[in-house]
C-alpha positions as CSV (number, residue, x, y, z in Angstrom):
1,M,-44.7,69.5,88.3
2,L,-45.9,66.9,90.9
3,L,-49.6,66.2,90.6
4,G,-51.4,67.0,93.9
5,A,-48.3,68.4,95.7
6,K,-48.2,71.4,98.0
7,I,-44.6,72.3,98.7
8,P,-44.3,75.8,100.1
9,G,-41.4,74.9,102.3
10,L,-39.3,72.9,99.8
11,E,-37.1,73.6,96.8
12,I,-37.1,70.6,94.5
13,L,-33.7,70.0,92.9
14,S,-34.4,66.9,91.0
15,V,-37.2,64.3,90.4
16,H,-36.5,60.6,89.9
17,R,-39.5,58.4,89.0
18,G,-39.4,54.7,89.6
19,L,-36.2,55.0,91.7
20,S,-36.0,54.3,95.4
21,V,-33.1,56.1,97.2
22,H,-32.0,54.2,100.2
23,A,-28.8,55.7,101.8
24,L,-26.2,58.4,101.8
25,A,-22.7,57.2,102.7
26,Y,-19.0,57.6,101.7
27,D,-19.8,60.7,99.6
28,R,-22.3,58.7,97.5
29,V,-26.1,58.2,97.1
30,W,-27.3,54.6,96.9
31,A,-30.6,53.7,95.2
32,S,-32.4,50.9,93.4
33,R,-34.9,50.4,90.6
34,G,-36.5,47.0,90.8
35,G,-33.6,44.6,91.3
36,R,-30.9,47.0,90.0
37,L,-28.5,48.7,92.4
38,Y,-27.4,52.3,91.5
39,T,-25.0,54.8,92.9
40,R,-24.0,58.4,92.1
41,A,-21.9,61.1,93.7
42,L,-23.4,62.9,96.7
43,A,-22.8,66.3,95.0
44,G,-24.7,65.2,91.9
45,G,-24.1,63.7,88.5
46,P,-25.4,60.7,86.6
47,W,-26.6,57.4,88.1
48,Q,-24.3,54.4,87.6
49,L,-25.5,50.8,87.5
50,Q,-23.6,49.1,90.4
51,D,-25.0,45.6,90.2
52,R,-28.1,43.4,89.8
53,L,-30.0,41.3,92.3
54,P,-29.8,37.6,91.5
55,E,-33.5,36.9,90.7
56,P,-35.5,34.9,88.1
57,A,-36.2,36.6,84.7
58,W,-39.9,37.0,85.4
59,Q,-39.1,39.0,88.5
60,R,-36.7,41.2,86.7
61,L,-39.4,41.9,84.1
62,A,-42.2,42.4,86.5
63,G,-40.0,44.7,88.7
64,R,-39.7,47.2,85.9
65,S,-43.1,48.5,86.9
66,A,-43.0,50.3,90.2
67,F,-46.6,49.4,90.9
68,V,-46.2,45.7,90.1
69,G,-43.0,45.5,92.0
70,Q,-44.5,47.0,95.1
71,T,-47.6,44.9,94.9
72,L,-45.6,41.6,94.6
73,R,-42.8,42.8,96.9
74,L,-40.1,42.3,94.3
75,G,-36.6,43.7,93.9
76,I,-34.4,45.5,96.4
77,H,-36.0,46.8,99.6
78,G,-33.0,48.4,101.3
79,V,-29.3,49.1,100.9
80,L,-26.8,49.7,103.7
81,P,-23.3,50.7,102.5
82,L,-20.4,49.0,104.3
83,A,-16.7,49.7,104.4
84,N,-14.3,48.4,101.7
85,R,-16.8,49.0,98.8
86,A,-19.3,46.4,100.1
87,Q,-23.0,46.8,100.6
88,L,-25.8,45.0,102.4
89,V,-28.9,44.6,100.3
90,V,-32.3,43.7,101.7
91,A,-34.5,41.6,99.4
92,T,-37.6,39.5,100.1
93,G,-36.4,36.6,102.4
94,K,-32.7,37.4,102.3
95,L,-30.0,39.7,103.4
96,W,-27.2,39.8,100.8
97,R,-23.6,41.0,101.2
98,V,-22.4,42.4,97.9
99,Q,-18.7,43.1,97.1
100,D,-16.9,43.3,93.7
101,G,-19.9,41.7,91.9
102,R,-20.2,38.7,94.3
103,W,-23.6,38.3,96.0
104,Q,-23.5,36.2,99.2
105,D,-26.8,35.6,101.1
106,V,-25.6,36.0,104.7
107,L,-28.9,35.8,106.5
108,R,-32.1,34.0,105.3
109,F,-35.5,35.1,106.8
110,D,-38.6,33.1,107.5
111,F,-40.4,36.4,107.2
112,R,-40.5,38.9,104.3
113,K,-37.9,41.5,105.4
114,P,-36.8,43.8,108.2
115,A,-38.4,47.2,108.5
116,R,-36.8,50.2,106.7
117,L,-34.6,51.0,109.7
118,G,-34.2,47.4,110.8
119,V,-30.6,46.9,109.6
120,L,-27.8,48.9,111.3
121,R,-24.0,49.2,111.0
122,T,-22.7,50.7,114.2
123,R,-19.7,53.0,114.4
124,E,-17.8,50.1,116.0
125,G,-18.4,48.0,112.9
126,K,-21.1,45.7,114.3
127,V,-24.0,44.9,112.0
128,L,-27.5,44.1,113.5
129,C,-30.7,43.0,111.9
130,A,-34.1,43.2,113.7
131,E,-37.0,40.9,112.9
132,Y,-40.2,42.5,111.4
133,T,-42.9,40.0,110.7
134,L,-46.7,40.3,110.6
135,N,-47.0,37.9,113.6
136,P,-50.8,38.4,114.0
137,R,-51.2,35.6,116.6
138,R,-48.2,36.8,118.6
139,D,-47.1,33.2,118.8
140,R,-43.4,33.4,117.8
141,P,-40.2,34.8,119.4
142,I,-39.0,38.0,117.8
143,R,-35.3,37.9,117.1
144,L,-32.3,40.1,116.8
145,W,-29.1,39.0,114.9
146,R,-25.6,40.5,115.0
147,S,-22.5,40.2,112.9
148,D,-19.1,40.8,114.3
149,D,-17.2,40.2,111.0
150,D,-18.4,43.0,108.7
151,A,-21.7,41.2,107.8
152,R,-20.0,38.0,106.6
153,S,-21.9,35.9,109.1
154,F,-24.7,36.5,111.7
155,R,-25.8,34.9,115.0
156,Q,-28.9,35.5,117.1
157,V,-28.0,37.7,120.2
158,F,-31.4,38.4,121.6
159,A,-35.1,37.5,121.3
160,F,-38.3,38.8,122.8
161,P,-40.4,35.7,124.0
162,A,-43.6,34.9,122.1
163,G,-46.4,37.2,123.2
164,Q,-44.3,40.1,124.5
165,V,-44.2,42.1,121.3
166,R,-45.5,41.7,117.8
167,H,-42.3,42.8,116.0
168,M,-39.4,45.2,116.0
169,H,-39.8,48.5,114.1
170,F,-36.2,49.7,114.0
171,I,-32.7,49.5,115.5
172,Q,-30.5,52.6,115.6
173,Q,-27.4,53.9,117.3
174,D,-27.4,57.1,119.4
175,P,-24.5,59.3,118.2
176,V,-24.4,61.1,121.5
177,D,-23.4,58.1,123.7
178,G,-23.2,55.1,121.3
179,A,-26.1,53.2,122.9
180,L,-28.4,51.2,120.7
181,W,-32.2,52.0,120.6
182,L,-34.9,49.6,119.5
183,G,-38.6,50.1,118.9
184,T,-41.4,47.5,119.2
185,G,-45.2,47.4,118.6
186,D,-48.1,47.4,118.0
187,R,-50.7,47.1,120.8
188,D,-50.4,49.4,123.8
189,A,-48.7,46.8,125.9
190,E,-46.3,45.9,123.1
191,S,-45.4,49.5,122.2
192,A,-42.0,50.4,123.7
193,L,-38.6,52.0,123.2
194,W,-35.6,50.0,124.5
195,R,-32.0,50.9,125.0
196,S,-28.8,48.6,125.1
197,T,-25.3,49.3,126.1
198,D,-23.9,45.8,125.3
199,N,-24.3,45.6,121.5
200,G,-27.8,44.3,121.7
201,E,-27.4,41.4,124.0
202,S,-29.7,42.9,126.7
203,W,-32.3,45.7,126.7
204,Q,-33.7,48.1,129.2
205,V,-37.0,49.8,128.6
206,V,-37.1,53.6,128.2
207,G,-40.9,53.8,128.1
208,Q,-43.8,51.6,127.2
209,G,-47.5,50.9,127.6
210,D,-49.4,53.1,125.1
211,Q,-49.2,54.4,121.6
212,K,-46.9,57.3,122.5
213,W,-44.1,54.8,122.6
214,R,-44.9,53.2,119.2
215,A,-42.4,54.6,116.7
216,I,-40.8,53.5,113.4
217,G,-37.6,55.4,114.1
218,L,-35.9,58.2,116.1
219,A,-33.9,61.4,115.6
220,F,-31.1,62.1,118.0
221,L,-30.3,65.6,119.2
222,P,-27.7,66.6,121.8
223,D,-30.3,67.3,124.5
224,S,-33.2,65.1,123.3
225,V,-34.7,62.3,121.2
226,I,-37.5,63.1,118.7
227,W,-40.1,60.8,117.2
228,G,-43.6,60.7,115.8
229,T,-46.1,58.0,116.8
230,D,-46.8,55.1,114.4
231,A,-50.5,54.7,115.5
232,G,-51.9,53.1,112.4
233,S,-55.2,51.8,111.3
234,D,-55.3,49.4,114.3
235,A,-55.0,52.2,116.9
236,G,-58.6,53.4,117.0
237,R,-59.0,57.2,117.3
238,F,-55.6,57.9,118.9
239,Q,-54.3,61.2,117.6
240,N,-50.8,60.8,116.2
241,L,-48.2,63.1,117.8
242,A,-44.7,64.5,117.4
243,L,-42.9,63.8,120.7
244,R,-39.7,64.9,122.5
245,W,-37.9,62.9,125.2
246,D,-35.5,65.0,127.3
247,R,-32.1,63.3,128.0
248,Q,-31.6,65.0,131.3
249,T,-35.0,64.7,132.9
250,Q,-36.1,61.6,130.9
251,S,-39.5,63.2,130.5
252,L,-41.8,63.1,127.5
253,T,-43.5,66.2,126.0
254,T,-45.8,66.7,123.0
255,L,-44.5,68.9,120.2
256,G,-47.8,68.8,118.2
257,E,-50.5,66.8,116.6
258,L,-50.0,65.1,113.2
259,Q,-52.5,64.1,110.5
260,G,-51.6,60.4,110.4
261,P,-49.1,57.7,111.5
262,V,-45.5,58.7,111.2
263,H,-43.5,56.5,108.8
264,G,-40.4,58.6,108.3
265,V,-38.0,60.5,110.7
266,T,-34.5,61.8,110.1
267,D,-32.2,64.4,111.6
268,L,-30.6,66.9,109.2
269,S,-27.1,68.4,108.9
270,D,-28.3,71.7,110.5
271,G,-29.7,70.1,113.7
272,R,-33.3,70.1,112.6
273,V,-35.6,67.0,112.3
274,L,-38.0,65.9,109.5
275,L,-41.1,63.8,110.2
276,S,-43.4,62.4,107.6
277,T,-46.9,60.7,107.7
278,G,-48.6,57.9,105.8
279,C,-52.2,57.1,104.9
280,E,-53.1,53.6,106.1
281,G,-56.9,54.2,106.1
282,G,-57.4,54.4,109.8
283,V,-60.2,56.4,111.5
284,N,-57.6,58.5,113.2
285,E,-56.3,60.0,109.9
286,L,-57.4,63.6,109.1
287,D,-57.2,63.5,105.3
288,Q,-55.9,61.6,102.3
289,R,-52.5,63.3,102.0
290,V,-49.0,62.5,103.0
291,H,-47.5,65.3,105.1
292,L,-44.0,66.5,105.7
293,W,-43.1,68.3,109.0
294,I,-39.9,69.9,110.3
295,F,-39.0,70.4,113.9
296,D,-36.5,73.2,114.8
297,P,-35.4,73.3,118.4
298,A,-35.4,77.1,118.3
299,T,-38.8,77.7,116.6
300,G,-40.8,74.5,117.1
301,L,-42.8,72.3,114.7
302,R,-44.3,73.3,111.4
303,E,-45.6,71.7,108.2
304,I,-43.6,72.3,105.0
305,A,-45.2,70.1,102.3
306,S,-47.9,67.6,101.5
307,F,-48.7,65.2,98.7
308,A,-52.0,63.8,97.5
309,A,-52.7,60.0,97.9
310,G,-53.0,57.9,94.8
311,L,-55.8,55.7,93.7
312,Q,-54.2,52.3,94.0
313,P,-55.5,49.8,96.6
314,K,-53.8,50.3,100.0
315,R,-53.1,46.5,100.2
316,A,-50.8,47.0,97.2
317,Q,-49.1,50.1,98.7
318,Y,-50.6,52.7,101.0
319,P,-49.3,56.3,100.4
320,V,-46.2,57.0,102.5
321,L,-43.1,59.2,102.6
322,H,-39.7,57.9,103.7
323,F,-36.2,59.4,103.9
324,A,-32.8,58.1,102.8
325,Q,-30.6,56.9,105.7
326,G,-27.5,58.9,106.6
327,Q,-29.3,62.2,105.7
328,A,-27.3,64.2,108.2
329,I,-24.2,64.2,106.0
330,S,-25.7,66.4,103.3
331,D,-27.8,69.6,102.9
332,R,-29.5,67.9,100.0
333,I,-32.5,65.9,101.4
334,W,-33.8,62.8,99.7
335,L,-37.5,62.0,100.0
336,V,-39.0,58.7,98.7
337,G,-42.7,58.7,98.1
338,R,-44.8,55.6,97.4
339,G,-48.5,55.5,96.4
340,W,-48.8,59.2,95.6
341,L,-51.1,60.7,93.0
342,A,-47.8,61.9,91.4
343,G,-46.6,58.3,90.9
344,A,-46.4,54.9,92.4
345,L,-42.7,55.5,93.3
346,V,-40.9,58.8,93.1
347,S,-37.7,60.1,94.8
348,L,-37.1,63.8,95.3
349,E,-33.9,65.6,95.9
350,V,-34.8,68.8,97.8
351,R,-33.7,71.6,100.1
352,V,-35.8,73.1,102.9
353,R,-36.6,76.7,102.2
């Protein structure tokens, strides 16, 4: 039983406390616990220890506690499976390429880490990494790197000049036409969605200028692109929304209002889309719960679950719900919750009822 949960629209298949599930790929699920990298079969079975992040002993010990690890930003933050049994691992200050037990730091950051959807492997084999830094003074260029050799080396291919944007929220590939999409924020003038057809070397704006264009990620459907607004505690009383951009008319329509900023979005194997909210403490939030919504192109938008916020300080980790990347390859959905009343970190394997 999950304390404080309301889940009328979900069937919970398994609960994994202290584990963060990152990605589904190559018929496997990839996850981490602190600095330990795990994998298991997509269809089920036991978790297998794949490898360990090279880190000092004190970090390994501290990272055993999900709350301490989140507060100090320790351990593995993201995993992106590559071809040939290799993985990209995101940790504080570094992007690692891991293969056959060898950890190679292929990109070092002068910021903490990319955002959750800030590292992408395209279907052509390019790997891109988008800069996400706090940048409160807007006084630094915000950079995009690309690898053309299966993440063995990276070079800068693009940068927004200082003052144009605060940071990059995500980079994704549109499965319909192969174009790259990028999101920036956070003020109205900085909030935009961008599109590239030359592997990230130049970008054309799709829409910009207010919080409707501030997103942490997109879901791509054959006729449209779906997202929720990431209007956080700095956005005043702007009501967060679920939005649909029509591919043919390039028009934007509102699907519905949401209780808080959207921190998760994913398309599913059946053509539907999930959206999830977080609790940052803004005046535009309607309650102290994390909410899960589903959009069905045939029936519209509805809420299917919610989870109570925990009591930990928001500076340590505000309550949020994320999804594993690559979710469209499986009917088993992986939810990753942080800062819930049910636990500091919990991953759920579920199906939508």
